[in-house]
VEXKOLMI-854339 format. One record per atom (N, C-alpha, C): residue number from 1; atom name; x, y, z negated. Coordinates in steps of 0.2 Angstrom, whole numbers. Example, Ala and Ser with C-alpha at 12.3 -4.5 7.8 and 13.67 -1.06 7.14 Angstrom:
<sites>
    i  at      x      y      z
    1   N     66    -28    -39
    1  CA     62    -22    -39
    1   C     66    -16    -39
    2   N     64    -11    -35
    2  CA     68     -5    -36
    2   C     64      0    -39
</sites>
This chain:
<sites>
    i  at      x      y      z
    1   N    -97     58     40
    1  CA    -91     56     38
    1   C    -88     52     44
    2   N    -82     53     46
    2  CA    -79     49     52
    2   C    -79     42     51
    3   N    -79     38     56
    3  CA    -79     31     56
    3   C    -72     28     52
    4   N    -67     32     53
    4  CA    -61     30     51
    4   C    -61     30     43
    5   N    -64     35     40
    5  CA    -64     36     33
    5   C    -69     31     30
    6   N    -75     30     34
    6  CA    -80     25     32
    6   C    -77     18     31
    7   N    -72     16     36
    7  CA    -69      9     36
    7   C    -64      9     30
    8   N    -61     14     29
    8  CA    -56     14     23
    8   C    -60     14     16
    9   N    -66     17     16
    9  CA    -70     17     10
    9   C    -73     10      9
   10   N    -75      7     14
   10  CA    -78      0     13
   10   C    -72     -5     11
   11   N    -66     -4     14
   11  CA    -61     -8     12
   11   C    -59     -8      5
   12   N    -59     -1      3
   12  CA    -57      0     -4
   12   C    -63     -3     -9
   13   N    -69     -2     -7
   13  CA    -74     -5    -11
   13   C    -74    -13    -12
   14   N    -72    -16     -6
   14  CA    -71    -23     -6
   14   C    -65    -25    -11
   15   N    -60    -22    -10
   15  CA    -54    -23    -14
   15   C    -56    -23    -22
   16   N    -59    -17    -23
   16  CA    -61    -16    -30
   16   C    -66    -21    -33
   17   N    -71    -23    -28
   17  CA    -75    -29    -30
   17   C    -72    -35    -32
   18   N    -67    -37    -27
   18  CA    -63    -43    -28
   18   C    -59    -43    -35
   19   N    -56    -37    -36
   19  CA    -52    -36    -42
   19   C    -57    -37    -48
   20   N    -63    -34    -48
   20  CA    -67    -34    -54
   20   C    -70    -42    -55
   21   N    -71    -45    -49
   21  CA    -73    -52    -50
   21   C    -67    -57    -53
   22   N    -61    -55    -51
   22  CA    -56    -59    -53
   22   C    -55    -57    -61
   23   N    -56    -51    -63
   23  CA    -55    -50    -70
   23   C    -60    -53    -74
   24   N    -66    -53    -71
   24  CA    -72    -56    -75
   24   C    -71    -63    -75
   25   N    -69    -67    -70
   25  CA    -67    -74    -70
   25   C    -62    -75    -75
   26   N    -57    -71    -75
   26  CA    -51    -72    -80
   26   C    -54    -71    -87
   27   N    -58    -67    -88
   27  CA    -61    -65    -95
   27   C    -65    -71    -97
   28   N    -69    -74    -93
   28  CA    -73    -80    -94
   28   C    -69    -86    -96
   29   N    -64    -87    -92
   29  CA    -59    -92    -93
   29   C    -56    -92   -100
   30   N    -54    -86   -102
   30  CA    -51    -85   -108
   30   C    -56    -86   -114
   31   N    -62    -84   -113
   31  CA    -67    -85   -118
   31   C    -69    -93   -119
   32   N    -69    -97   -113
   32  CA    -70   -104   -113
   32   C    -64   -107   -117
   33   N    -58   -105   -116
   33  CA    -52   -108   -119
   33   C    -52   -107   -126
   34   N    -54   -101   -128
   34  CA    -55    -99   -135
   34   C    -60   -103   -139
   35   N    -66   -104   -135
   35  CA    -71   -108   -138
   35   C    -69   -116   -139
   36   N    -66   -118   -134
   36  CA    -63   -125   -134
   36   C    -58   -126   -140
   37   N    -54   -121   -141
   37  CA    -49   -121   -147
   37   C    -53   -121   -153
   38   N    -58   -117   -154
   38  CA    -62   -116   -160
   38   C    -65   -123   -162
   39   N    -68   -126   -156
   39  CA    -72   -133   -157
   39   C    -67   -138   -159
   40   N    -61   -138   -156
   40  CA    -56   -143   -158
   40   C    -53   -142   -165
   41   N    -53   -136   -167
   41  CA    -50   -134   -174
   41   C    -55   -135   -179
   42   N    -62   -136   -177
   42  CA    -67   -137   -182
   42   C    -66   -144   -186
   43   N    -68   -144   -192
   43  CA    -67   -150   -196
   43   C    -72   -156   -193
   44   N    -69   -162   -194
   44  CA    -73   -168   -192
   44   C    -76   -171   -198
   45   N    -82   -174   -197
   45  CA    -85   -177   -203
   45   C    -86   -184   -201
   46   N    -82   -189   -203
   46  CA    -82   -196   -201
   46   C    -84   -200   -207
   47   N    -89   -205   -206
   47  CA    -90   -210   -211
   47   C    -87   -216   -210
   48   N    -83   -218   -215
   48  CA    -78   -224   -214
   48   C    -81   -230   -219
   49   N    -81   -236   -216
   49  CA    -84   -242   -220
   49   C    -79   -248   -219
   50   N    -77   -251   -225
   50  CA    -73   -257   -225
   50   C    -77   -263   -227
   51   N    -77   -268   -223
   51  CA    -80   -274   -225
   51   C    -75   -280   -226
   52   N    -76   -283   -232
   52  CA    -71   -288   -234
   52   C    -75   -295   -235
   53   N    -72   -300   -234
   53  CA    -74   -307   -236
   53   C    -69   -310   -240
   54   N    -70   -312   -246
   54  CA    -65   -314   -251
   54   C    -67   -321   -254
   55   N    -62   -326   -253
   55  CA    -63   -332   -256
   55   C    -60   -333   -262
   56   N    -64   -336   -267
   56  CA    -61   -337   -274
   56   C    -64   -344   -277
   57   N    -60   -347   -281
   57  CA    -63   -353   -284
   57   C    -70   -352   -287
   58   N    -74   -357   -286
   58  CA    -80   -357   -289
   58   C    -81   -355   -296
   59   N    -77   -358   -300
   59  CA    -77   -357   -307
   59   C    -75   -350   -309
   60   N    -71   -346   -305
   60  CA    -69   -339   -306
   60   C    -73   -334   -302
   61   N    -78   -336   -298
   61  CA    -81   -331   -294
   61   C    -85   -326   -297
   62   N    -89   -328   -302
   62  CA    -92   -323   -306
   62   C    -88   -318   -309
   63   N    -82   -320   -312
   63  CA    -78   -316   -316
   63   C    -74   -311   -311
   64   N    -73   -314   -305
   64  CA    -70   -309   -300
   64   C    -74   -304   -298
   65   N    -81   -305   -297
   65  CA    -86   -300   -295
   65   C    -86   -295   -301
   66   N    -86   -297   -307
   66  CA    -87   -292   -313
   66   C    -80   -288   -314
   67   N    -74   -292   -312
   67  CA    -68   -288   -313
   67   C    -67   -282   -308
   68   N    -69   -284   -302
   68  CA    -69   -278   -297
   68   C    -73   -273   -298
   69   N    -79   -274   -300
   69  CA    -84   -269   -302
   69   C    -82   -265   -308
   70   N    -79   -268   -313
   70  CA    -76   -265   -319
   70   C    -70   -260   -317
   71   N    -66   -263   -312
   71  CA    -60   -259   -310
   71   C    -63   -253   -306
   72   N    -68   -253   -302
   72  CA    -71   -248   -299
   72   C    -73   -242   -304
   73   N    -75   -244   -310
   73  CA    -76   -238   -315
   73   C    -70   -235   -317
   74   N    -64   -237   -316
   74  CA    -58   -234   -319
   74   C    -55   -229   -314
   75   N    -57   -229   -308
   75  CA    -55   -224   -303
   75   C    -61   -220   -300
   76   N    -59   -216   -295
   76  CA    -65   -212   -292
   76   C    -69   -217   -288
   77   N    -73   -220   -291
   77  CA    -77   -225   -287
   77   C    -84   -226   -291
   78   N    -89   -228   -287
   78  CA    -95   -230   -289
   78   C    -98   -236   -286
   79   N   -101   -240   -290
   79  CA   -104   -246   -288
   79   C   -112   -244   -286
   80   N   -113   -246   -279
   80  CA   -120   -244   -277
   80   C   -124   -250   -278
   81   N   -122   -256   -277
   81  CA   -126   -262   -278
   81   C   -121   -268   -279
   82   N   -124   -273   -283
   82  CA   -120   -279   -284
   82   C   -125   -285   -285
   83   N   -123   -291   -284
   83  CA   -127   -297   -284
   83   C   -123   -303   -285
   84   N   -125   -308   -289
   84  CA   -122   -314   -290
   84   C   -127   -320   -290
   85   N   -125   -325   -286
   85  CA   -129   -331   -286
   85   C   -125   -337   -289
   86   N   -128   -339   -294
   86  CA   -125   -345   -298
   86   C   -125   -351   -294
   87   N   -121   -356   -296
   87  CA   -120   -362   -293
   87   C   -126   -367   -294
   88   N   -129   -370   -289
   88  CA   -134   -375   -290
   88   C   -132   -381   -287
   89   N   -136   -386   -287
   89  CA   -135   -393   -284
   89   C   -135   -392   -276
   90   N   -138   -387   -274
   90  CA   -139   -387   -266
   90   C   -134   -382   -263
   91   N   -131   -377   -267
   91  CA   -127   -372   -265
   91   C   -122   -370   -270
   92   N   -116   -367   -267
   92  CA   -111   -365   -271
   92   C   -112   -357   -273
   93   N   -109   -355   -278
   93  CA   -110   -348   -281
   93   C   -107   -343   -275
   94   N   -110   -337   -276
   94  CA   -108   -332   -271
   94   C   -110   -325   -275
   95   N   -107   -320   -272
   95  CA   -108   -313   -275
   95   C   -107   -308   -269
   96   N   -109   -302   -271
   96  CA   -107   -296   -266
   96   C   -107   -290   -270
   97   N   -103   -285   -268
   97  CA   -102   -278   -271
   97   C   -102   -273   -265
   98   N   -106   -268   -266
   98  CA   -106   -262   -262
   98   C   -104   -256   -266
   99   N    -99   -252   -264
   99  CA    -96   -247   -267
   99   C    -94   -241   -263
  100   N    -93   -235   -266
  100  CA    -90   -229   -263
  100   C    -84   -227   -267
  101   N    -79   -226   -263
  101  CA    -73   -224   -267
  101   C    -69   -218   -263
  102   N    -66   -214   -267
  102  CA    -62   -208   -264
  102   C    -57   -211   -260
  103   N    -55   -208   -255
  103  CA    -50   -210   -250
  103   C    -43   -211   -254
  104   N    -42   -207   -259
  104  CA    -35   -208   -262
  104   C    -35   -214   -266
  105   N    -40   -217   -268
  105  CA    -41   -223   -272
  105   C    -42   -229   -268
  106   N    -43   -229   -262
  106  CA    -45   -234   -258
  106   C    -40   -240   -258
  107   N    -34   -239   -257
  107  CA    -29   -244   -257
  107   C    -28   -247   -264
  108   N    -30   -243   -270
  108  CA    -30   -246   -276
  108   C    -35   -252   -277
  109   N    -41   -250   -274
  109  CA    -47   -254   -275
  109   C    -45   -261   -270
  110   N    -43   -260   -264
  110  CA    -42   -265   -260
  110   C    -36   -270   -263
  111   N    -31   -267   -266
  111  CA    -26   -271   -269
  111   C    -28   -275   -275
  112   N    -32   -272   -279
  112  CA    -35   -276   -284
  112   C    -40   -281   -282
  113   N    -44   -280   -277
  113  CA    -48   -285   -275
  113   C    -45   -291   -272
  114   N    -39   -289   -268
  114  CA    -35   -295   -265
  114   C    -32   -299   -271
  115   N    -31   -297   -277
  115  CA    -28   -301   -282
  115   C    -33   -306   -285
  116   N    -40   -304   -284
  116  CA    -45   -308   -287
  116   C    -47   -314   -282
  117   N    -44   -315   -277
  117  CA    -46   -320   -272
  117   C    -42   -319   -266
  118   N    -43   -323   -261
  118  CA    -40   -323   -254
  118   C    -45   -319   -249
  119   N    -42   -314   -246
  119  CA    -46   -310   -241
  119   C    -45   -314   -235
  120   N    -51   -316   -232
  120  CA    -51   -320   -226
  120   C    -53   -316   -220
  121   N    -56   -310   -222
  121  CA    -59   -306   -216
  121   C    -59   -299   -219
  122   N    -57   -294   -215
  122  CA    -57   -287   -216
  122   C    -58   -283   -210
  123   N    -63   -280   -210
  123  CA    -65   -275   -204
  123   C    -67   -268   -206
  124   N    -66   -264   -202
  124  CA    -67   -256   -203
  124   C    -71   -253   -198
  125   N    -76   -249   -200
  125  CA    -80   -246   -195
  125   C    -80   -239   -197
  126   N    -81   -235   -191
  126  CA    -80   -227   -192
  126   C    -86   -224   -188
  127   N    -90   -219   -191
  127  CA    -95   -216   -187
  127   C    -94   -208   -188
  128   N    -94   -205   -182
  128  CA    -93   -198   -182
  128   C   -100   -195   -184
  129   N   -100   -191   -189
  129  CA   -107   -188   -191
  129   C   -106   -180   -191
  130   N   -101   -178   -187
  130  CA   -100   -170   -187
  130   C   -106   -167   -184
  131   N   -109   -169   -179
  131  CA   -115   -166   -176
  131   C   -121   -166   -181
  132   N   -122   -171   -185
  132  CA   -127   -171   -190
  132   C   -126   -166   -195
  133   N   -120   -166   -197
  133  CA   -118   -161   -203
  133   C   -119   -154   -200
  134   N   -117   -152   -194
  134  CA   -117   -145   -191
  134   C   -125   -144   -191
  135   N   -129   -148   -188
  135  CA   -136   -147   -187
  135   C   -139   -146   -194
  136   N   -138   -150   -199
  136  CA   -141   -149   -206
  136   C   -139   -143   -209
  137   N   -132   -141   -208
  137  CA   -130   -135   -211
  137   C   -133   -129   -208
  138   N   -134   -129   -201
  138  CA   -138   -123   -198
  138   C   -145   -123   -200
  139   N   -149   -128   -200
  139  CA   -155   -128   -203
  139   C   -156   -125   -210
  140   N   -151   -128   -214
  140  CA   -151   -126   -221
  140   C   -150   -118   -222
  141   N   -145   -115   -218
  141  CA   -144   -108   -218
  141   C   -150   -104   -216
  142   N   -153   -106   -210
  142  CA   -159   -102   -208
  142   C   -165   -103   -213
  143   N   -166   -108   -216
  143  CA   -171   -109   -221
  143   C   -170   -105   -227
  144   N   -163   -105   -229
  144  CA   -161   -101   -235
  144   C   -162    -94   -234
  145   N   -160    -91   -228
  145  CA   -161    -84   -226
  145   C   -169    -82   -226
  146   N   -173    -87   -223
  146  CA   -180    -85   -222
  146   C   -183    -85   -229
  147   N   -181    -90   -234
  147  CA   -183    -90   -241
  147   C   -182    -84   -244
  148   N   -175    -81   -244
  148  CA   -173    -75   -247
  148   C   -177    -69   -245
  149   N   -179    -69   -238
  149  CA   -183    -63   -235
  149   C   -190    -64   -238
  150   N   -193    -70   -239
  150  CA   -199    -70   -242
  150   C   -199    -68   -249
  151   N   -194    -70   -253
  151  CA   -194    -67   -260
  151   C   -193    -60   -260
  152   N   -190    -56   -255
  152  CA   -190    -49   -255
  152   C   -197    -46   -254
  153   N   -200    -50   -249
  153  CA   -207    -47   -248
  153   C   -212    -48   -254
  154   N   -211    -53   -258
  154  CA   -215    -54   -264
  154   C   -213    -48   -269
  155   N   -207    -46   -269
  155  CA   -205    -41   -274
  155   C   -207    -34   -272
  156   N   -209    -33   -266
  156  CA   -210    -26   -263
  156   C   -217    -24   -266
  157   N   -218    -18   -269
  157  CA   -224    -16   -271
  157   C   -229    -14   -266
  158   N   -235    -14   -267
  158  CA   -240    -12   -262
  158   C   -243    -17   -258
  159   N   -241    -24   -259
  159  CA   -244    -29   -255
  159   C   -251    -31   -258
  160   N   -255    -33   -253
  160  CA   -262    -35   -255
  160   C   -262    -42   -258
  161   N   -267    -44   -262
  161  CA   -267    -50   -265
  161   C   -267    -56   -260
  162   N   -271    -55   -254
  162  CA   -271    -60   -249
  162   C   -265    -61   -246
  163   N   -261    -55   -245
  163  CA   -254    -56   -242
  163   C   -249    -60   -247
  164   N   -250    -58   -253
  164  CA   -246    -61   -258
  164   C   -247    -69   -258
  165   N   -254    -71   -258
  165  CA   -255    -78   -258
  165   C   -252    -82   -252
  166   N   -253    -79   -246
  166  CA   -250    -82   -240
  166   C   -242    -82   -240
  167   N   -239    -77   -243
  167  CA   -232    -77   -244
  167   C   -230    -82   -249
  168   N   -233    -83   -254
  168  CA   -231    -88   -259
  168   C   -232    -95   -256
  169   N   -237    -96   -253
  169  CA   -238   -103   -250
  169   C   -232   -104   -245
  170   N   -231    -99   -241
  170  CA   -225   -100   -236
  170   C   -219   -101   -240
  171   N   -218    -97   -245
  171  CA   -212    -98   -249
  171   C   -211   -105   -252
  172   N   -217   -107   -255
  172  CA   -216   -114   -258
  172   C   -215   -119   -252
  173   N   -218   -119   -246
  173  CA   -216   -123   -241
  173   C   -209   -123   -239
  174   N   -207   -117   -238
  174  CA   -200   -116   -236
  174   C   -195   -119   -241
  175   N   -196   -118   -248
  175  CA   -192   -120   -253
  175   C   -192   -128   -253
  176   N   -197   -131   -251
  176  CA   -197   -138   -250
  176   C   -193   -141   -245
  177   N   -193   -137   -239
  177  CA   -189   -139   -233
  177   C   -181   -137   -235
  178   N   -180   -132   -239
  178  CA   -173   -131   -241
  178   C   -171   -137   -245
  179   N   -175   -139   -250
  179  CA   -173   -144   -254
  179   C   -172   -151   -250
  180   N   -176   -152   -245
  180  CA   -175   -158   -241
  180   C   -168   -158   -237
  181   N   -167   -152   -234
  181  CA   -161   -151   -230
  181   C   -155   -152   -235
  182   N   -155   -149   -241
  182  CA   -150   -149   -246
  182   C   -148   -157   -248
  183   N   -154   -161   -249
  183  CA   -153   -168   -250
  183   C   -149   -171   -244
  184   N   -151   -170   -238
  184  CA   -148   -173   -232
  184   C   -141   -171   -232
  185   N   -139   -165   -234
  185  CA   -132   -163   -234
  185   C   -128   -166   -239
  186   N   -131   -167   -245
  186  CA   -128   -171   -250
  186   C   -126   -178   -248
  187   N   -131   -181   -245
  187  CA   -130   -188   -243
  187   C   -125   -189   -238
  188   N   -125   -184   -233
  188  CA   -119   -184   -228
  188   C   -113   -183   -231
  189   N   -112   -178   -236
  189  CA   -106   -177   -240
  189   C   -104   -183   -243
  190   N   -108   -187   -246
  190  CA   -106   -193   -250
  190   C   -104   -198   -245
  191   N   -107   -198   -239
  191  CA   -105   -203   -234
  191   C    -98   -202   -230
  192   N    -97   -195   -230
  192  CA    -90   -193   -226
  192   C    -85   -192   -231
  193   N    -86   -190   -237
  193  CA    -81   -188   -241
  193   C    -78   -194   -245
  194   N    -82   -200   -245
  194  CA    -80   -206   -249
  194   C    -80   -212   -244
  195   N    -77   -217   -245
  195  CA    -76   -223   -241
  195   C    -81   -228   -244
  196   N    -85   -231   -239
  196  CA    -89   -237   -241
  196   C    -85   -243   -241
  197   N    -86   -247   -246
  197  CA    -82   -254   -246
  197   C    -88   -259   -248
  198   N    -88   -264   -244
  198  CA    -93   -270   -245
  198   C    -89   -276   -246
  199   N    -90   -280   -251
  199  CA    -86   -286   -252
  199   C    -91   -292   -253
  200   N    -90   -297   -249
  200  CA    -94   -303   -250
  200   C    -89   -308   -253
  201   N    -91   -311   -259
  201  CA    -87   -316   -262
  201   C    -90   -323   -261
  202   N    -86   -328   -258
  202  CA    -88   -334   -257
  202   C    -84   -339   -261
  203   N    -87   -345   -263
  203  CA    -83   -350   -267
  203   C    -79   -354   -262
  204   N    -73   -356   -265
  204  CA    -68   -360   -261
  204   C    -70   -367   -261
  205   N    -70   -370   -255
  205  CA    -73   -377   -255
  205   C    -67   -382   -257
  206   N    -69   -387   -261
  206  CA    -64   -392   -263
  206   C    -63   -397   -258
  207   N    -58   -401   -258
  207  CA    -56   -406   -253
  207   C    -61   -412   -254
  208   N    -62   -414   -261
  208  CA    -67   -419   -262
  208   C    -74   -418   -260
  209   N    -76   -412   -261
  209  CA    -83   -411   -259
  209   C    -84   -411   -251
  210   N    -78   -409   -248
  210  CA    -78   -408   -241
  210   C    -78   -415   -237
  211   N    -74   -420   -240
  211  CA    -72   -426   -237
  211   C    -77   -432   -239
  212   N    -79   -432   -246
  212  CA    -83   -438   -248
  212   C    -91   -436   -248
  213   N    -93   -431   -251
  213  CA   -100   -429   -252
  213   C   -103   -426   -246
  214   N    -99   -423   -242
  214  CA   -102   -419   -236
  214   C   -106   -424   -232
  215   N   -104   -430   -230
  215  CA   -108   -434   -225
  215   C   -115   -435   -229
  216   N   -115   -437   -235
  216  CA   -121   -438   -239
  216   C   -126   -432   -239
  217   N   -123   -426   -240
  217  CA   -127   -420   -240
  217   C   -130   -419   -233
  218   N   -125   -420   -228
  218  CA   -128   -419   -221
  218   C   -134   -424   -219
  219   N   -133   -430   -222
  219  CA   -138   -435   -220
  219   C   -144   -433   -224
  220   N   -144   -431   -230
  220  CA   -150   -429   -233
  220   C   -154   -423   -230
  221   N   -149   -419   -228
  221  CA   -152   -413   -225
  221   C   -155   -414   -218
  222   N   -152   -419   -215
  222  CA   -155   -421   -208
  222   C   -161   -425   -209
  223   N   -162   -429   -215
  223  CA   -168   -433   -215
  223   C   -174   -429   -215
  224   N   -175   -424   -218
  224  CA   -181   -420   -218
  224   C   -182   -417   -211
  225   N   -177   -415   -208
  225  CA   -178   -412   -201
  225   C   -181   -417   -196
  226   N   -177   -423   -197
  226  CA   -179   -429   -192
  226   C   -186   -431   -193
  227   N   -188   -432   -200
  227  CA   -195   -434   -202
  227   C   -200   -428   -199
  228   N   -199   -422   -200
  228  CA   -203   -417   -198
  228   C   -204   -417   -190
  229   N   -198   -418   -186
  229  CA   -199   -419   -179
  229   C   -203   -424   -177
  230   N   -202   -430   -180
  230  CA   -206   -436   -178
  230   C   -214   -435   -180
  231   N   -215   -432   -185
  231  CA   -222   -430   -187
  231   C   -225   -425   -182
  232   N   -221   -421   -180
  232  CA   -223   -416   -175
  232   C   -225   -419   -168
  233   N   -220   -424   -166
  233  CA   -222   -427   -160
  233   C   -228   -432   -160
  234   N   -229   -435   -166
  234  CA   -235   -439   -167
  234   C   -241   -435   -166
  235   N   -241   -429   -170
  235  CA   -247   -425   -170
  235   C   -248   -422   -163
  236   N   -243   -420   -159
  236  CA   -244   -418   -152
  236   C   -247   -423   -148
  237   N   -245   -429   -149
  237  CA   -247   -435   -145
  237   C   -255   -436   -146
  238   N   -257   -436   -152
  238  CA   -264   -437   -154
  238   C   -268   -431   -152
  239   N   -266   -425   -152
  239  CA   -269   -419   -150
  239   C   -270   -420   -142
  240   N   -265   -423   -139
  240  CA   -266   -423   -131
  240   C   -271   -429   -129
  241   N   -271   -434   -133
  241  CA   -276   -440   -132
  241   C   -283   -438   -133
  242   N   -284   -435   -139
  242  CA   -291   -434   -141
  242   C   -296   -431   -135
  243   N   -294   -426   -131
  243  CA   -299   -424   -126
  243   C   -301   -430   -121
  244   N   -296   -434   -120
  244  CA   -297   -440   -115
  244   C   -301   -445   -118
  245   N   -301   -446   -124
  245  CA   -306   -451   -127
  245   C   -313   -450   -126
  246   N   -315   -444   -125
  246  CA   -322   -442   -123
  246   C   -324   -445   -117
  247   N   -319   -446   -112
  247  CA   -321   -449   -106
  247   C   -319   -456   -106
  248   N   -313   -458   -109
  248  CA   -311   -465   -109
  248   C   -316   -470   -112
  249   N   -318   -468   -118
  249  CA   -322   -473   -122
  249   C   -329   -474   -119
  250   N   -333   -469   -117
  250  CA   -339   -471   -113
  250   C   -337   -475   -107
  251   N   -332   -473   -103
  251  CA   -330   -477    -97
  251   C   -329   -484    -99
  252   N   -325   -486   -104
  252  CA   -324   -493   -106
  252   C   -330   -496   -108
  253   N   -335   -493   -111
  253  CA   -341   -496   -113
  253   C   -345   -498   -107
  254   N   -345   -493   -102
  254  CA   -349   -494    -96
  254   C   -346   -500    -92
  255   N   -340   -501    -92
  255  CA   -337   -506    -88
  255   C   -338   -513    -91
  256   N   -338   -513    -98
  256  CA   -339   -519   -102
  256   C   -346   -522   -100
  257   N   -351   -517   -100
  257  CA   -358   -519    -99
  257   C   -359   -522    -92
  258   N   -355   -518    -87
  258  CA   -356   -521    -80
  258   C   -353   -528    -80
  259   N   -347   -529    -83
  259  CA   -344   -535    -83
  259   C   -348   -541    -86
  260   N   -351   -539    -91
  260  CA   -356   -544    -94
  260   C   -362   -546    -90
  261   N   -365   -541    -87
  261  CA   -370   -542    -82
  261   C   -368   -547    -76
  262   N   -362   -545    -74
  262  CA   -360   -549    -68
  262   C   -359   -556    -70
  263   N   -356   -557    -76
  263  CA   -355   -564    -78
  263   C   -362   -568    -79
  264   N   -367   -564    -82
  264  CA   -373   -568    -83
  264   C   -376   -569    -76
  265   N   -376   -565    -71
  265  CA   -378   -567    -64
  265   C   -375   -572    -61
  266   N   -368   -572    -62
  266  CA   -364   -578    -59
  266   C   -366   -584    -62
  267   N   -367   -584    -69
  267  CA   -368   -590    -72
  267   C   -375   -593    -70
  268   N   -380   -588    -69
  268  CA   -387   -590    -67
  268   C   -387   -593    -60
  269   N   -382   -590    -56
  269  CA   -382   -593    -49
  269   C   -379   -600    -49
  270   N   -375   -601    -53
  270  CA   -371   -608    -53
  270   C   -375   -614    -56
  271   N   -381   -612    -60
  271  CA   -385   -617    -63
  271   C   -388   -621    -57
  272   N   -388   -628    -58
  272  CA   -391   -633    -53
  272   C   -398   -635    -55
  273   N   -403   -634    -52
  273  CA   -410   -636    -54
  273   C   -410   -644    -54
  274   N   -414   -647    -59
  274  CA   -415   -654    -60
  274   C   -419   -657    -54
  275   N   -417   -663    -52
  275  CA   -420   -666    -46
  275   C   -426   -671    -49
</sites>
């Protein structure tokens, strides 16, 4: 083939190669764009938690806790835990509630709680659990498919007893894993489909207790700590001195004996003999 045609053929091949690379790059770019669109359009699973601190009169605090818990039962809400600490001579009453409420009834619950006292603190936390949900759903699907295949193997005729025993053992193990993943998915659903609400109830301080009895209470509480600190210093000093007593006491005894001997010799030297 003449060189002129060879050059034309090579140029044509280079152009075709460039066109194919450009088309492939364009196709990959379109694929990435479609993937990003699908990811952005995927549902997000977010766990939301509200934390409130509510101040109520001490005499009404227990009733406030019970009223909020009772109101939770009238809407799409469930009480997870509750506690009440009664008033003592050393501490004021307090209480707490932990609940999960449907997003549509969240404002109803917050409004009712706000009527049972003064909300002095309200914070909100959010945690994206989308990755955890996708991971659990993928494992659950794979395990479910594997379990169904094992069931089909058991139903097939002609399998030996040894094979059936192994398949049954694997089927039981797989079913346990399916149940575990299903429980995890249920927990994630409960966390992402409902809103967690934690309320701490604190008793309102009265002016008299704050102005009159507060110094006495502070003094009594400081008495124990001061006494303990003093005893600790004394014990530390004794512990530091004890090792030195082993050296100091014999040394003092030895010095006293030397001093007595020296006094006896001096007194004997000063005695004048009779003439």
